[in-house]
C-alpha positions, 0 to 999 in steps of 0.5 A: 290088254287093248290088243287082246280085246281087239283080237277077241272082237275080230274073231274071224281072222284070229280063229283062221290064224290059230287054225293055220298055226296049229295045222302047220305045227301038226304037219311037222309032227306027223312028218309031212313038212319040216320046220323050215317049211312050217315057218311060212304057215306060222308067219301067215297065222300070226299076220292073220291073228293081228289083222282086222276082219275087214281084210277077209272082205277085201280079199273076197272082193279082190277074188271076185 
């Protein structure tokens, strides 16, 4: 239950992760990619769901 509260508080990465997962699954159903390719998007989405929002700030600083 504690993880759910933390994920709601860290809404940016959770939302981004869900969008990536949904886009990966949708791409399979519209025949753009295969399931073996979608696994990478689903995995990246799962990592983002459980990551803190500070990872986006650190990534932004890294890109600059």
